[in-house]
N, C-alpha and C positions, 0 to 999 in steps of 0.2 A: 504494500500500500504506500502511496505517496501521501504522507501525513499533511502536507500543505494543501493538496487538492481535496483530501477528505475533510479537513478542517474548513476549507472555503465552502464546500458543499453544505456542511452542517450549519455554518453561519448563515448562508443564503436562505436555506429552507426554514431555519428557525425564525429569521426575520419575516419571511413570507407568512408564517403562521402567527406572527405577532407574539412570540414567546420570549421571555427573558431567559438568561442563562440559568437563573435560579429555578424557574418553572420547569425547564427541560431537565435540569439535574434532579429535581424532586420526582419527576415521572420515571426517571431511570434509577432512582435510589442511589445517587452518587453525589459528590460535592460540585458546587458551581465552579470551583477552581479547576476541576477536571475538564469541564466543558470549555472553560477559557483556554486551558492548555491545548485542547484539540483544535479549537478555532484559530489559534496562533501557529498551528503546525508544529507544536513541540511534542506531540505524541498522537497516537492513533487509538481509537476505541478498541478495547479488548474484544476478542472474538465472541466471548460469552455475552456481550452486550449488543451485538449486531442485530439480532432478531428483534429485541425490544426497541432499539433505536430505529429500525426500519418501520415498525408499527407506529411509533410516536410521530416520526417525520413524514410517514406516508411515501417512503422512497424504497425501491427495491434494494436488497442487500448488495446485489451486483453493482448497482450504480453508486452505492456508498463506497464500496471498495475501489471503484474507478475514480471516485471523486468528481464525477461529471454527469450533468443532466443535459443531454443534447436535445433541444426542441425540434419538433417536426416542422416542415414547411406548413404554412397556414392552410387549414382545411377549407377547401372551396365549397364543401357541403353538397357535392354531387352524389346523391344516394344511389344512382344507377351503378356506380363503381364500388358499392359497399363490399366489404370483406366479411365473410362468415367464419366463426370459430366454434367448434363443438368439442366439449370435454368428453373423452372416450370413457371416463370413469363414471360420471354422474349425468351425462347427456345435457349439461348446461350449454345454452346457446348464447353466443355473444357476437356483436357486430362492431365494425369500425369503418369510417369513411376515409381513413388515412393510415399511415404507419402506426402500429401500436404494439406494446409489449404486454400481453395478457397471459394470465395463468389461472389454473383452477385445480383443486385437489392436489396442490403441491407440484403441479407439472406445468411447464411452459407450453402454451398453445400456439400452433402455427395456423395461418389462414388456409382454408381449403383451396387446393391447387388444381388447375385444369388437367384433364387428360383427353385423349381422342374421343370423338363422338361414339356413342353406343346405341345402335338402333333398337335395342331391347327395351329401352325406356321411352315411353311416349306420353304426350299430354294432349287432351282434347279441350278446346276452349269454345264455349258457347256464350253468345251475348244474350242476356236475359234482363230486359228492362234497363235498369241503371247499374247492373252488375255484370261481371264476367264469372261464369260458372266453369271451374277448372276441375277436370277429372284426370286421374292418372291410372294407367294400366299397370297396377302394381299390387302384389299381395300385401296383406296387412296382418301378418301373424305376429306372435310375441317375439320371434327371433329375427324377423325380416319385415320392415315396415317403413313407410314415409313418416319421418319424425316431425317435419314442419314444412310449410310452404310459405313463400314470401313474394310480395309484389313490390317492386321498387321503381319509382319514377324519379325525375330529376331532383325533386325537393322533399320527397316523403317516402316512407316505407311502411308496409303492413306485414306482420308475421302472424300466421295462424298455426297453432300447435295441433298436431294429429297424434293419435294413439292407436296401438294395435287393436284389431278387431272392429274398428270403425271404418267406413268407406274412405278411400283415398280420393276425397273430393273437397273442394273449398269454394267459397264465393268471395270475390273481391269487388269493391266498388270501383267504377271506372275512374282511372286516373289518366294523366298524360302518358305519352309514349314511354315505355320502360322495359323492364325485364321481369320474368316470372322465374322463381327458383323453387326447387323441391329437394329435400335432403333425405336420402335413403341411409338408414343406419348401417348398412353393409357396403354400399357402393358409392357413397359420397353425395356431393351436391350437383344437381342438374339445373341447367339454365336454358330458358327460351326467351329470345328477344323479339318483341313485337313493336314495330316502328309506326304503325298506323292504327292506333287504338280507336280512332274516331270512326273507322269504317265498320260496316255490319259484318259480323261473323256468321259463317255457316258451319255446321258440324264438320270438323276435319281433325286430323291428327298431326301433331308436330313432334319432331324429334328434339329432345333436349341436347345441348352441348354438355358433355359430362365433366364433372368436377369431382375430385376425390381428396381424401386426406392424405398427406405425405406419408410414405412408408418410413417406419422407424428402423 
């Protein structure tokens, strides 16, 4: 660890949280002189304190060790380019519209990555009044099912959770042109892009572009 960088990070985040050295020291059950020593680069936190320091400051342990918080480029807010993350332990679903460091159940999550199209996964879209009725030709057993479907336009996103033994179908209100997504718990994330949502749909089948989780 570079104690000067680590100390600078602790100082910066402490100030962002409007905490005094004494307040931070009290939360860590150490002396404020120790905090002062860290922030002046005269020593580094003991390994046994890193977990609690991470929780108090809201900073990943890895970033504390590096002494660096690199900001992302400003998020332009385009929901069409949303990234999906799924925890393989608890099935927690998370999204981001830009670069993000996400974790769940103690594991770092990677965004679902694309793979070549697979004609075995299809979607049917029907226009019903002010909604799009989306059905997927997919089994919905306890071991193999569509976990969620999402509809993303430029400025908004809707996610509908699905569960085993219910039909693989959802209804989305009509939004501007965007993308439809469906996540299979075994074969990853599938995408269909519709550019002319203002036109009238007739029953038809579309093939998703296939996305899957990275191989470990």
